[in-house]
Phi, psi and omega in degrees: 000348182289332178287337178235084184294345182273347182278139178278150175293125188296145169277124182249010179290139175293149183237141172236128177247127181243141174233183177289343183224011175199164176235145180236119176254126181246122180247128176252137183208160173264143185213157175291166180299321184250146178095013180296319181295317175301315185297316176297320181303312182294323177293316180299315183293324177294324179292316176301319180296318181294318176303316179297315179300327181272004182059032174268122181261140179258118180270158174218151181255152179244129181243140174260130176250128175246123182270119179260107179272148175294148184301156182288153183293149178285141171287147180293149176295136180282142176277130179253124183261003183282143176259141178261000000 
């Protein structure tokens, strides 16, 4: 940080945001430049294992999406040139 005196030191404390229908857990951590995806995977799996051990269930919602296409265009009425 001494090389960049204008940068603030990052806050690494965990944050929890609560609303009326969901919780967001934010975990901040330091990591090397490479391997962050694998580290996030291992952290997420460890958290889920601890939730399972504590009998905490994570709910998710499922939505059905129905695509309503407009009806196919009508074919124009054929003109009859026959005389009756």
